[in-house]
N, C-alpha and C positions, 0 to 999 in steps of 0.2 A: 408919325402916327401916335396918338395918345393910347393909353392902356384901354380906353373904352372902344378903340378901333383895332383891337388885336386880331391879327391874321395868323393862322397856323397853316403851313404847307405840309401836307402828308405825302411822302414818297414811299411807295410800296416796292419792296424788293424780295425776290426769291431766287437765290442762286444766279444772280445776274450782276456780279461784282463789277465787271468792266463797264457795262451799261450804267450802273449806279454811279461809278466814279465819274464818268463823262457827264451825267446829269447833274451831280452835286457840284462839279467844277463850274458849270454854267449857272447853277442856282445861287451859288455864293455871291455872284455879282448882282443878283436880283434882290437879295435880302436887304431890307430897310429896317430902321427902328420900328418896333411894334410888330415885326414879323418873326415868327418862330418856326424854323424848319424841323420836321420830324422824319426820321427814316423808320419805317416799320419793317423789321427783319422778320419775314414770314416763314420762320423755320428753315432758314438757309443752312446748307452744309458746306458752303465754299468759303467760309471765313468772312462773310460780309460784315457782320457786326464788329468784329475785332478790327478789320481794315478801316471801316468808316470811323470808328472811335479814334483810331490813331491818326488818320489822314484828314478828317473833317471834324475837329473837336467842337466846332460851332453848331453842329447838327445833333440834336437829341435823338436817342435811339429807343424805340419801343420794340421789345422782343416778343415774338409769338413762338412758343416752344415747338409747336408742330404745324407743318403746313397743311391746313384743312381747306385750302382754296383761297383765291385772292379776295373774295368778299369778306371772309373772316378777318384777313389782314387789314383791309380797308376799314372795317368796322372797329377794329382795335385802335386804329389811328384816329378815327372820328371820336371815339370815346375819350381818348387822351386829349384831343383838342377841346372838347367840351369841358373837361376837367381843368383845362388851362384858361377857361372863361373866354374862349375865342368868340369874336363877332362873325368872322368869315372863316370858312374851312376850304382850303384848296386841295383837291385830290389830283395828284400828278403821277403819271407813269414814269418808271425809272428808265425806260428806253426812249427818253426824250432829251433834247437840249432846249434851253430856254433863253429868251431875250433878257438882257439886263433890266429892262423896264417891266418885266412880267408883273411883279407884285404891285408896283406903283400904278400901272395902268388898270389892273383889276380893281384896286382900291378906288381910283378916280372914277371908274365906271359905276362902282357900287354906291359911292357917295352921290354922284350926279343922278343916278337912276335907282333910288331906293325902292321903287315899286317892283324891281326884279329880285326874285329870291335865288335864282341860279343864273350864273354868267359863265361864259367861256370865251377864249380867243379863237381866231382862225388858226388852224393847225396845218403846217406844211410838211411835205415829205423831207426826211433827213437826207436821203440820197439825191433828191431833186428839189433843192431848197427854195426854188422860186415857184414851185407848183403846189397848189392847194391840195391837201389830203382830205380835209373835211372842214366845213364851216357850219351852216345851219341845216336843220333837218325838220321836215314836216312828216308826221307819222300817219300811216294808213290813209293816204290821200284818196280822193274819189276818182283819180285817173286810173287807167288799166294797168299801170306799172305795179311795182312791188310795194314795199311798206315804208321805205326810207327815201323820201323825195328831197333832193337837195334844195335848200333855200340859199341862194347866193348872197354873200355878204360883201359888199364893195369895200375895198381897203382904202378908206378915205383918211384914216389916221387922225381923226379929230381929237381935239383936246378941250374938254374931257371926251373920252371915247363915245361915239354914237353906238346905239344898241339896236340890233335887228331882232324882233321877237320871233321865236321858233318854238317847236314842240319839244325838241331834245337838244341837249348839250353833250358832246362826246366826252366820255369818262376819261379820256387821255389827259385832259386838263379841265376840271369842273370845279367851280367855286360856288358854294352854297352857304347861305346864312345859317348861323347856329340856331336862330329862332325857328327857321323852317325845319331843320333837322329834328328839333324837339317835337315838332308837330307831326312830321311825316314818318319819322323813325329811320332806322338804319337800312343798309342793303339787305335784300332778301337772300339769305345765305343758302336757301334751298336750291337756287339757280346754279350755284357753284361758280360759274363764269359765263360771260356773254349775255348781252341784253339786260344786264343788271342795272346799268345806268338808265336804260330806256324805262325800266320799271320804276326807278326812283323819280325820273322826270315826269312820268305819267301820274304818279302819286302826288307830286307837287302840283301839277295842273288841276287834279281833281279836288285839291284843297283850295283852289283859287290862286295859287302862286303863278308867277310869270317867269319865263325863261328867255334868255337872250344871248346873242353872240356879239362881241364888240368888234369894231372895225380895225383891229390891229392883228397882224400875224406875229405871235409871240412864242410859238412852240414849234419845234421840228421833231417829228416822230419817226422812229426807225421804220424804214420801208422805202420802196421805190415806186414811182408812178408807172413804171413799165412792167411791174410784176404781174404774173398771170392770174393770181387770186384763186388758183385751184390746187388740189392736192393736200389741203390741210384737213386732216381727218377730224381733229378735235373741233375745229371751227364748224365743219359741216354738221357734226353731231349736236353741238350745243346750240347752233343756229336753229336747226329744225325743231329740237325739243323745246328750247326756251321761248322761241317765238310763239309757239302754240300756247305755252303757259301764259305768256305775256298777254296775248289776245284774250284768252279766256278769263284771266284774272281781272282785266280791265273792261269786261263786258263787251268785247269785240271792238273797242276803241272807235266808237261811231262819230267822234267829234268833228271830223272833216268830211262827213257826208256818206261814208260807205255803210251799207246795211250789214247785218250779221251774216246773211247768206253770201253776199258778194265777198266779204272779208274771208270767209272760210274757203270759197272757191279760189280766191287769189292766193291764199296760203298754199294750197295744194299745187297750184300752177307754179308758184315761186319755188317750192321744193322740187317739183318735177324739172324745172329749168336747171337747178344745180345738180340734180342726179344725172341728167343728160350731159351737162358740161363736164362733170368729172369722168363719166363713162367715156365720152368721146376723147378726153385727154389721156385716157389710159390709166386713170387713177381709181382703180376699182375699190381700193380700201376706203377712199373718201366717198365714192358713190354709195358703198354699203353703209357708211356712217350717216348719210342722208336718211336712208331707210330706218336705221336704228333710232335716229333722233325723232323722226315723225312718229314711229311706233311708241317710243317712250313718252312723247308728249301726249299722245292719245290715251296712254295708260296712266298718266299723271305720275310719272316717275321723276324723282328729284335727286339732287346730290351729284357726285362725280360719276362719270361713266363706269359701268360695271359690265364685264362680259357675262352674259346670261342667255338662256334660251328666250327667243322672241318669236312665238308661234306666228304672229301676224306679219312678220317681216317678209316671209316668203310670198304672201298674197300681195303685199305692197310692191314687191319686185315684179311680180307678174303684171300688175296693173301698169306700173311705170314702163316696163319693157314693151308692153303692147302699145302704149302711147307713143313710144319712139318710132313706130312704123307710120304714124300719121304725118302728113306734110308739115314741115316746120312752120309754115305760114299760118296754119290753123292752131297748132298746139303752143308754139312759142314765138309769137310775132314780135315780142319786145325783149330787150336785154335788161337785166336788173343790175342796179348799182351794188357793187361789193361793199360789205361792211367788215 
């Protein structure tokens, strides 16, 4: 790679030293000339920065003094990449392992398909390495399902990689051109976490940028295909709150044919589904988090979760609990894909 094709890989870490070690050990084999890896230590208290400096001297470190959420950390990494005059910026979760050809294949795809501003690979489960965790996504489709409809990307392993156009690229491994970052801006830190990459991708599309998934599996992300996907209180809260913010911010995302009214109805149906799923699994804290998230979304509350009085939460619970008495075939005829 010439200096005009500089790629910077930004790995974000907060108190996840063992995951970070595993990630960097695999990333080392993927580094090529013209690729600069950066670890953003997002206010860790477990000695991450010192350990990485000692064990991985080839990886530059950007320190964020205080953890104010993953988006603040990622934005610090993006700013550092821009200062290094990167052409492409790769955002990578630290709870991943990567294929040795990750950087080369992403670069090949970007050179062969310069019309795409954002690219990502197919992502596999780390605990089920032959099973796809996520590939392509269409957002807010006209079908009766939820908001994130899978766009299957066949693993043809072309050279250069083929690209399937999508609405969203998973933030687990997302490459964006520096030119597009300068146009679209950084992550919206008000979201704190979750649906942040969805917001970024929609902003790219609204500026006329294109997004795609390449036909190579290059990332293995921590998790299992057999996990239940329930009981995660923080996910339920930020999913409910930030999805409402996302829809409202992007004018109810009508690109794929849904009207504003249908989008709002599907949102409440989607949140009702997760409320029931958590309640029926005995995860009352996560069910309550669904209600908190919906209420805070409606109230336009941002930032990290804060315990506070939420007067409307009781009314939401009554409405959702009444809904649980209706036949499942009427209220919840479909299952939603977990994100």
